[in-house]
All heavy atoms as an XYZ file, in Angstrom:
635
protein
N      42.765    -47.228    -44.808
C      42.567    -45.869    -45.009
C      41.283    -45.360    -44.149
O      41.299    -44.135    -43.866
C      42.307    -45.596    -46.487
C      43.587    -45.714    -47.310
S      43.269    -45.364    -49.006
C      42.648    -43.748    -49.086
N      40.406    -46.234    -43.856
C      39.348    -45.774    -43.113
C      38.978    -46.742    -42.021
O      39.334    -47.918    -42.108
C      38.031    -45.673    -44.027
O      37.757    -46.935    -44.611
C      38.165    -44.681    -45.134
N      38.368    -46.352    -40.925
C      38.109    -47.152    -39.855
C      37.242    -48.367    -40.363
O      36.253    -48.194    -41.009
C      37.345    -46.395    -38.810
C      37.160    -47.124    -37.505
C      36.435    -46.235    -36.450
C      36.311    -46.948    -35.066
N      35.733    -46.074    -34.162
N      37.563    -49.546    -39.902
C      36.778    -50.705    -40.336
C      37.175    -51.257    -41.643
O      36.586    -52.258    -42.060
N      38.093    -50.712    -42.314
C      38.415    -51.261    -43.739
C      39.313    -52.441    -43.550
O      39.845    -52.702    -42.560
C      39.318    -50.084    -44.535
N      39.185    -53.273    -44.590
C      40.049    -54.502    -44.580
C      41.450    -54.222    -44.617
O      41.943    -53.156    -45.149
C      39.665    -55.363    -45.797
N      42.280    -55.045    -43.966
C      43.758    -54.776    -43.881
C      44.450    -54.607    -45.204
O      45.339    -53.809    -45.208
C      44.434    -55.839    -43.074
N      43.965    -55.273    -46.178
C      44.562    -55.209    -47.484
C      44.145    -54.015    -48.341
O      44.540    -53.821    -49.478
C      44.437    -56.590    -48.254
C      42.953    -56.850    -48.579
O      42.071    -56.156    -47.963
O      42.618    -57.663    -49.363
N      43.311    -53.176    -47.793
C      42.821    -52.027    -48.462
C      43.608    -50.718    -48.154
O      43.300    -49.622    -48.579
C      41.312    -51.793    -48.174
O      41.101    -51.327    -46.842
N      44.727    -50.909    -47.430
C      45.577    -49.686    -47.199
C      46.276    -49.297    -48.422
O      46.716    -49.870    -49.262
C      46.613    -50.173    -46.099
C      46.018    -50.474    -44.708
C      47.156    -50.831    -43.834
C      46.653    -51.296    -42.394
N      47.502    -51.714    -41.513
N      46.312    -47.905    -48.426
C      46.934    -47.151    -49.571
C      48.366    -46.662    -48.883
O      48.396    -45.875    -48.094
C      46.202    -46.024    -50.078
C      46.786    -45.227    -51.166
C      47.000    -46.166    -52.389
C      45.904    -44.064    -51.555
N      49.433    -47.294    -49.413
C      50.712    -46.898    -48.776
C      51.344    -45.848    -49.634
O      51.007    -45.490    -50.762
C      51.695    -48.104    -48.973
C      51.216    -49.449    -48.041
C      50.498    -50.404    -48.556
C      51.509    -49.392    -46.699
C      50.012    -51.323    -47.671
C      51.176    -50.330    -45.936
C      50.415    -51.318    -46.385
O      49.944    -52.427    -45.587
N      52.216    -45.085    -49.022
C      52.856    -43.900    -49.480
C      53.409    -44.056    -50.755
O      53.192    -43.163    -51.733
C      53.941    -43.487    -48.424
C      54.591    -42.074    -48.793
C      53.795    -40.886    -48.702
C      55.871    -42.068    -49.243
C      54.390    -39.609    -48.992
C      56.376    -40.832    -49.560
C      55.753    -39.641    -49.475
N      54.173    -45.189    -51.060
C      54.767    -45.346    -52.388
C      53.657    -45.541    -53.494
O      53.786    -45.092    -54.577
C      55.769    -46.547    -52.286
C      56.784    -46.439    -51.310
C      57.696    -45.161    -51.493
O      57.983    -44.864    -52.731
O      58.134    -44.586    -50.531
N      52.572    -46.277    -53.163
C      51.573    -46.426    -54.113
C      50.829    -45.171    -54.339
O      50.402    -44.843    -55.537
C      50.645    -47.491    -53.584
C      49.494    -47.857    -54.491
C      48.497    -48.884    -53.935
O      48.707    -49.490    -52.817
O      47.378    -49.006    -54.531
N      50.692    -44.368    -53.342
C      50.028    -43.040    -53.548
C      50.803    -42.144    -54.446
O      50.316    -41.647    -55.451
C      49.990    -42.356    -52.103
C      49.308    -40.885    -52.139
C      47.911    -40.904    -52.520
C      49.540    -40.344    -50.846
N      52.239    -42.108    -54.316
C      53.092    -41.430    -55.201
C      52.896    -41.904    -56.637
O      53.009    -41.132    -57.586
C      54.475    -41.442    -54.655
S      54.781    -40.553    -53.123
N      52.947    -43.228    -56.821
C      52.814    -43.837    -58.150
C      51.531    -43.375    -58.868
O      51.453    -43.043    -60.030
C      52.853    -45.313    -58.099
C      54.301    -45.806    -57.835
O      55.260    -45.148    -58.076
O      54.423    -46.946    -57.322
N      50.413    -43.437    -58.077
C      49.110    -43.054    -58.645
C      49.062    -41.549    -58.909
O      48.481    -41.256    -60.009
C      47.962    -43.410    -57.687
C      47.865    -44.883    -57.483
C      46.740    -45.280    -56.512
O      46.282    -44.448    -55.761
N      46.453    -46.521    -56.406
N      49.599    -40.711    -58.130
C      49.652    -39.240    -58.480
C      50.422    -39.036    -59.729
O      50.120    -38.267    -60.628
C      50.078    -38.444    -57.327
C      49.074    -38.559    -56.198
C      50.392    -37.035    -57.668
C      49.685    -38.068    -54.800
N      51.635    -39.616    -59.826
C      52.544    -39.557    -60.922
C      51.899    -40.013    -62.271
O      52.144    -39.313    -63.236
C      53.807    -40.302    -60.732
N      51.086    -41.006    -62.153
C      50.381    -41.496    -63.328
C      49.397    -40.456    -63.894
O      49.054    -40.577    -65.058
C      49.744    -42.893    -63.116
C      50.668    -44.052    -62.979
O      51.748    -43.872    -63.359
O      50.257    -45.101    -62.330
N      48.864    -39.641    -63.043
C      47.874    -38.742    -63.467
C      48.424    -37.277    -63.705
O      47.677    -36.375    -63.822
C      46.795    -38.635    -62.274
C      46.001    -39.830    -61.919
C      44.930    -39.720    -61.004
N      44.073    -38.519    -61.194
C      43.050    -38.525    -61.981
N      42.640    -39.535    -62.663
N      42.249    -37.384    -62.070
N      49.676    -37.221    -63.747
C      50.303    -35.810    -63.904
C      51.596    -36.033    -64.772
O      52.023    -37.087    -65.043
C      50.585    -35.199    -62.569
O      51.734    -35.830    -61.956
N      52.192    -34.822    -65.108
C      53.542    -34.851    -65.789
C      54.699    -34.932    -64.797
O      55.717    -35.041    -65.229
C      53.578    -33.549    -66.634
O      53.568    -32.429    -65.741
C      52.524    -33.477    -67.667
N      54.379    -34.931    -63.528
C      55.498    -35.040    -62.554
C      55.950    -36.517    -62.494
O      55.135    -37.528    -62.545
C      54.921    -34.660    -61.127
N      57.140    -36.699    -62.143
C      57.746    -38.074    -61.886
C      57.374    -38.511    -60.612
O      56.995    -37.820    -59.694
C      59.209    -38.103    -62.142
O      59.801    -37.392    -61.031
N      57.453    -39.840    -60.394
C      57.243    -40.534    -59.045
C      58.118    -39.940    -58.091
O      57.666    -39.584    -56.949
C      57.357    -41.961    -59.194
C      57.226    -42.632    -57.822
C      57.629    -44.134    -57.945
N      57.560    -44.678    -56.685
C      58.420    -44.503    -55.729
N      59.379    -43.768    -55.894
N      58.469    -45.159    -54.587
N      59.440    -39.650    -58.349
C      60.345    -38.935    -57.603
C      59.940    -37.543    -57.115
O      60.074    -37.201    -55.903
N      59.483    -36.779    -58.074
C      58.950    -35.428    -57.729
C      57.816    -35.428    -56.855
O      57.805    -34.595    -55.971
C      58.564    -34.757    -59.119
C      59.695    -34.495    -60.160
O      60.830    -34.415    -59.658
O      59.406    -34.310    -61.280
N      56.891    -36.284    -57.189
C      55.708    -36.390    -56.316
C      56.148    -36.713    -54.824
O      55.601    -36.273    -53.873
C      54.764    -37.456    -56.852
C      53.535    -37.685    -55.831
C      54.083    -37.019    -58.069
N      57.013    -37.772    -54.739
C      57.486    -38.215    -53.420
C      58.175    -36.977    -52.640
O      57.786    -36.818    -51.421
C      58.547    -39.317    -53.687
C      58.957    -39.978    -52.352
N      59.784    -39.440    -51.428
C      58.517    -41.279    -51.928
C      59.947    -40.323    -50.445
N      59.199    -41.374    -50.732
N      58.824    -36.272    -53.265
C      59.570    -35.099    -52.601
C      58.546    -34.127    -52.259
O      58.603    -33.566    -51.089
C      60.612    -34.480    -53.595
C      61.164    -33.148    -53.089
C      61.851    -35.400    -53.793
N      57.574    -33.752    -53.039
C      56.488    -32.857    -52.720
C      55.677    -33.281    -51.606
O      55.388    -32.476    -50.566
C      55.733    -32.349    -53.936
C      54.444    -31.583    -53.560
C      56.637    -31.719    -54.952
N      55.207    -34.504    -51.592
C      54.344    -35.054    -50.559
C      55.040    -35.158    -49.282
O      54.494    -34.883    -48.191
C      53.623    -36.480    -50.972
C      52.957    -37.042    -49.854
C      52.730    -36.199    -52.281
N      56.308    -35.560    -49.259
C      57.100    -35.663    -48.133
C      57.326    -34.336    -47.496
O      57.222    -34.194    -46.328
C      58.376    -36.325    -48.479
C      59.144    -36.729    -47.256
O      58.671    -37.404    -46.389
O      60.395    -36.509    -47.235
N      57.483    -33.373    -48.396
C      57.667    -31.994    -47.815
C      56.474    -31.444    -47.223
O      56.478    -30.844    -46.158
N      55.242    -31.766    -47.874
C      54.002    -31.370    -47.200
C      53.723    -32.005    -45.919
O      53.371    -31.294    -44.990
C      52.763    -31.812    -48.227
C      51.447    -31.714    -47.697
C      51.093    -30.152    -47.449
C      50.470    -32.329    -48.746
N      54.053    -33.266    -45.731
C      53.927    -33.957    -44.511
C      54.782    -33.349    -43.384
O      54.442    -33.251    -42.275
C      54.123    -35.445    -44.576
C      53.125    -36.242    -45.513
C      53.555    -37.552    -45.708
C      51.759    -36.055    -44.968
N      56.003    -32.957    -43.839
C      57.020    -32.418    -42.846
C      56.491    -31.082    -42.405
O      56.409    -30.806    -41.132
C      58.403    -32.286    -43.619
C      59.404    -31.560    -42.800
C      60.083    -32.239    -41.763
C      59.611    -30.191    -42.853
C      61.074    -31.677    -40.911
C      60.586    -29.504    -42.020
C      61.289    -30.299    -41.073
O      62.169    -29.599    -40.367
N      55.999    -30.191    -43.327
C      55.520    -28.934    -42.892
C      54.238    -29.001    -42.085
O      54.014    -28.314    -41.088
C      55.254    -28.014    -44.188
C      56.567    -27.772    -44.814
C      54.514    -26.719    -43.742
C      57.637    -27.048    -44.025
N      53.347    -29.953    -42.547
C      52.061    -30.160    -41.787
C      52.329    -30.643    -40.312
O      51.808    -30.004    -39.457
C      51.312    -31.271    -42.552
C      49.943    -31.622    -41.880
C      48.974    -30.445    -41.844
C      49.322    -32.900    -42.614
N      53.324    -31.418    -40.205
C      53.624    -31.909    -38.707
C      54.236    -30.818    -37.985
O      53.895    -30.484    -36.750
C      54.699    -33.049    -38.900
C      55.124    -33.520    -37.599
C      56.100    -34.667    -37.696
C      56.668    -35.174    -36.326
N      57.679    -36.147    -36.528
N      55.165    -29.852    -38.697
C      55.795    -28.826    -37.967
C      54.649    -27.764    -37.496
O      54.662    -27.412    -36.358
C      56.697    -28.144    -39.032
C      57.919    -27.686    -38.492
C      58.853    -27.095    -39.514
O      58.221    -26.637    -40.537
N      60.033    -27.067    -39.349
N      53.775    -27.481    -38.344
C      52.636    -26.502    -38.089
C      51.791    -27.091    -37.042
O      51.325    -26.263    -36.056
C      51.945    -26.114    -39.325
C      52.714    -25.446    -40.330
C      53.274    -24.130    -39.888
N      54.216    -23.535    -40.800
C      54.038    -22.190    -41.098
N      53.092    -21.390    -40.730
N      54.880    -21.839    -42.087
N      51.371    -28.326    -37.059
C      50.485    -28.834    -36.023
C      51.158    -28.911    -34.632
O      50.565    -28.560    -33.641
C      50.062    -30.232    -36.455
C      49.161    -30.376    -37.709
C      48.905    -31.891    -38.012
C      47.923    -29.688    -37.465
N      52.537    -29.173    -34.609
C      53.148    -29.104    -33.318
C      53.183    -27.719    -32.785
O      53.322    -27.600    -31.570
C      54.644    -29.619    -33.566
C      54.594    -31.124    -33.805
C      55.947    -31.683    -33.976
O      56.883    -30.876    -34.513
N      56.212    -32.964    -33.805
N      53.141    -26.686    -33.565
C      53.102    -25.288    -33.086
C      51.552    -24.946    -32.679
O      51.377    -23.770    -32.261
C      53.428    -24.340    -34.200
C      54.978    -24.437    -34.535
C      55.343    -23.449    -35.557
C      56.832    -23.378    -35.877
N      57.104    -22.407    -36.913
N      50.682    -25.800    -32.877
C      49.278    -25.607    -32.461
C      48.355    -24.838    -33.537
O      47.393    -24.391    -33.174
N      48.966    -24.804    -34.653
C      48.333    -24.104    -35.791
C      47.306    -25.048    -36.525
O      47.496    -26.265    -36.493
C      49.234    -23.577    -36.844
C      50.187    -22.553    -36.170
C      51.330    -22.198    -37.196
O      51.200    -22.529    -38.468
O      52.192    -21.433    -36.836
N      46.346    -24.491    -37.149
C      45.293    -25.261    -37.943
C      45.892    -25.017    -39.392
O      46.221    -24.078    -39.879
C      44.016    -24.756    -37.894
O      43.452    -24.827    -36.469
C      42.948    -25.447    -38.730
N      45.894    -26.253    -40.130
C      46.406    -26.115    -41.501
C      45.210    -26.461    -42.388
O      44.516    -27.514    -42.265
C      47.538    -27.152    -41.712
C      48.039    -27.155    -43.202
C      48.692    -26.896    -40.741
N      44.920    -25.549    -43.387
C      43.907    -25.754    -44.327
C      44.465    -26.200    -45.739
O      45.328    -25.491    -46.209
C      43.077    -24.343    -44.490
C      41.631    -24.621    -44.993
C      41.595    -24.749    -46.555
O      42.423    -24.219    -47.297
N      40.728    -25.683    -46.926
N      44.069    -27.293    -46.179
C      44.521    -27.884    -47.503
C      43.570    -28.002    -48.472
O      43.174    -29.004    -49.002
C      45.260    -29.187    -47.146
C      46.394    -29.229    -46.367
C      46.960    -30.751    -46.071
C      47.540    -28.412    -46.915
N      42.840    -26.938    -48.770
C      41.861    -26.832    -49.882
C      40.840    -27.905    -49.579
O      40.221    -28.134    -48.572
N      40.439    -28.698    -50.653
C      39.407    -29.663    -50.651
C      39.765    -30.843    -49.664
O      38.948    -31.637    -49.381
C      39.058    -30.053    -52.085
C      38.409    -29.133    -52.943
O      37.819    -28.146    -52.326
O      38.428    -29.223    -54.172
N      41.012    -31.046    -49.494
C      41.368    -32.121    -48.553
C      40.931    -31.906    -47.129
O      40.678    -32.820    -46.486
C      43.018    -32.314    -48.599
C      43.602    -33.464    -48.024
C      43.045    -34.778    -48.679
C      45.083    -33.477    -48.131
N      40.745    -30.570    -46.855
C      40.217    -30.330    -45.489
C      41.197    -29.583    -44.526
O      42.266    -29.146    -44.912
N      40.762    -29.497    -43.323
C      41.572    -28.707    -42.245
C      42.064    -29.811    -41.300
O      41.446    -30.709    -40.930
C      40.511    -27.797    -41.340
C      40.040    -26.720    -42.148
N      38.935    -26.759    -43.030
C      40.198    -25.330    -42.090
C      38.733    -25.630    -43.496
N      39.586    -24.641    -43.024
N      43.393    -29.522    -40.907
C      44.028    -30.409    -39.978
C      44.352    -29.605    -38.738
O      44.866    -28.464    -38.909
C      45.274    -30.860    -40.611
C      44.982    -31.902    -41.866
C      44.658    -31.298    -42.969
C      45.111    -33.235    -41.478
C      44.397    -32.266    -44.101
C      44.715    -34.068    -42.724
C      44.491    -33.505    -43.889
N      44.086    -30.124    -37.606
C      44.397    -29.564    -36.282
C      44.596    -30.560    -35.295
O      43.867    -31.597    -35.230
C      43.171    -28.699    -35.922
C      43.340    -28.013    -34.610
C      42.200    -27.095    -34.263
O      41.138    -27.143    -34.887
N      42.303    -26.190    -33.327
N      45.706    -30.425    -34.471
C      46.019    -31.441    -33.434
C      45.126    -31.081    -32.275
O      45.011    -29.858    -31.874
C      47.381    -31.416    -33.089
N      44.353    -32.154    -31.842
C      43.484    -31.853    -30.676
C      43.727    -33.040    -29.674
O      43.606    -34.181    -30.063
C      41.975    -31.915    -31.138
C      41.002    -31.582    -29.975
C      41.738    -30.857    -32.252
N      43.956    -32.637    -28.453
C      44.092    -33.499    -27.414
C      43.371    -33.088    -26.216
O      43.095    -31.848    -26.057
C      45.541    -33.916    -27.092
C      46.305    -32.690    -26.600
C      46.274    -34.623    -28.181
C      47.653    -32.974    -25.965
N      43.111    -33.961    -25.249
C      42.524    -33.565    -23.989
C      43.225    -34.107    -22.728
O      44.045    -35.031    -22.995
N      43.118    -33.606    -21.635
C      43.749    -34.170    -20.462
C      42.929    -33.823    -19.269
O      42.107    -32.880    -19.261
C      45.159    -33.722    -20.350
O      45.168    -32.344    -19.995
N      43.238    -34.535    -18.176
C      42.783    -34.190    -16.811
C      43.857    -33.147    -16.328
O      44.943    -33.285    -16.578
C      42.840    -35.378    -16.027
C      41.860    -36.533    -16.374
C      41.925    -37.567    -15.363
C      40.881    -38.746    -15.869
N      40.923    -39.939    -14.855
N      43.148    -32.208    -15.758
C      44.061    -31.070    -15.200
C      44.762    -31.529    -13.863
O      44.316    -32.367    -13.137
N      45.864    -30.765    -13.376
C      46.420    -30.856    -12.157
C      46.659    -29.622    -11.665
O      46.852    -28.503    -12.432
C      47.796    -31.679    -12.245
O      48.719    -30.939    -13.128
C      47.607    -33.019    -12.781
N      46.779    -29.379    -10.426
C      47.062    -28.101     -9.799
C      48.478    -27.559     -9.998
O      48.716    -26.488    -10.193
C      46.714    -28.125     -8.228
C      45.280    -28.185     -7.997
C      44.950    -28.239     -6.486
C      43.469    -28.291     -6.272
N      43.110    -28.260     -4.770
N      49.465    -28.620     -9.974
C      50.826    -28.228    -10.167
C      51.320    -28.853    -11.474
O      51.004    -29.987    -11.751
C      51.608    -28.850     -9.024
C      51.286    -28.296     -7.605
C      52.034    -28.990     -6.490
C      51.622    -26.730     -7.481
N      52.090    -28.118    -12.158
C      52.686    -28.537    -13.426
C      53.518    -29.804    -13.107
O      53.599    -30.682    -13.929
C      53.589    -27.434    -14.024
C      54.235    -27.878    -15.337
C      55.066    -26.750    -15.970
O      55.021    -25.566    -15.543
O      55.732    -27.022    -17.044
N      54.220    -29.860    -12.036
C      54.948    -31.033    -11.588
C      54.265    -32.319    -11.520
O      54.741    -33.419    -11.667
C      55.890    -30.792    -10.468
O      55.039    -30.467     -9.312
N      52.925    -32.228    -11.154
C      52.155    -33.381    -11.074
C      51.566    -33.907    -12.449
O      50.903    -35.032    -12.417
C      50.958    -33.109    -10.191
C      51.306    -32.775     -8.757
O      52.361    -33.168     -8.304
O      50.438    -32.138     -8.080
N      51.730    -33.162    -13.554
C      51.189    -33.530    -14.754
C      52.150    -34.589    -15.484
O      53.358    -34.466    -15.510
C      51.070    -32.383    -15.707
C      50.327    -32.732    -16.959
C      48.941    -32.706    -17.022
C      51.039    -33.043    -18.159
C      48.314    -33.122    -18.139
C      50.276    -33.343    -19.283
C      49.018    -33.417    -19.341
N      51.602    -35.591    -16.041
C      52.346    -36.447    -16.752
C      51.513    -37.036    -17.953
O      50.345    -36.845    -18.083
C      52.852    -37.764    -15.969
C      51.666    -38.493    -15.371
O      50.804    -39.144    -16.063
N      51.618    -38.535    -14.054
N      52.200    -37.812    -18.932
C      51.584    -38.191    -20.190
C      50.364    -39.182    -19.968
O      49.509    -39.227    -20.826
C      52.577    -38.870    -21.034
N      50.345    -39.851    -18.784
C      49.166    -40.731    -18.634
C      47.892    -39.983    -18.406
O      46.842    -40.579    -18.548
C      49.423    -41.675    -17.439
O      49.424    -40.882    -16.216
N      48.077    -38.654    -18.198
C      46.703    -37.946    -17.994
C      46.089    -37.420    -19.341
O      45.011    -36.991    -19.383
C      47.077    -36.608    -17.161
C      47.472    -36.964    -15.666
C      47.942    -35.715    -14.973
C      46.491    -37.643    -15.018
N      46.890    -37.476    -20.443
C      46.455    -37.204    -21.743
C      45.505    -38.274    -22.309
O      45.888    -39.473    -22.188
C      47.619    -37.059    -22.725
C      48.426    -35.926    -22.250
C      47.090    -36.700    -24.137
C      49.771    -35.716    -22.917
N      44.367    -37.811    -22.849
C      43.431    -38.669    -23.392
C      42.948    -38.297    -24.792
O      42.979    -37.030    -25.083
C      42.231    -38.919    -22.495
C      41.529    -37.648    -22.071
C      40.322    -37.969    -21.141
C      39.901    -36.537    -20.757
N      38.806    -36.625    -19.767
N      42.342    -39.073    -25.507
C      41.722    -38.633    -26.837
C      40.573    -37.849    -26.519
O      39.808    -38.147    -25.616
C      41.431    -39.846    -27.637
C      42.620    -40.745    -27.951
C      42.234    -41.913    -28.692
N      41.991    -41.467    -30.076
C      41.755    -42.337    -31.128
N      41.629    -43.561    -30.881
N      41.489    -41.847    -32.243
N      40.352    -36.802    -27.389
C      39.165    -36.010    -27.177
C      37.835    -36.769    -27.590
O      37.906    -37.627    -28.273
C      39.445    -34.734    -28.139
C      40.426    -35.268    -29.097
C      41.140    -36.336    -28.396
């Protein structure tokens, strides 16, 4: 879940759904559907270049950088780098 964390400290999607269901009146299946829907919409909005604000969870925004080229035809994925 965090950089430098031990490999066995990962929180998997199914475990996350179980933990949320244990703390609410929603079933594990209900939680799974809602979280899956949230991730789908989040991905959709980020691909459109939008910033998504999720309350206390934070703001999500896709950010990339690249080296520029004079011609669009000269641009390729190898020029994209992490910001």
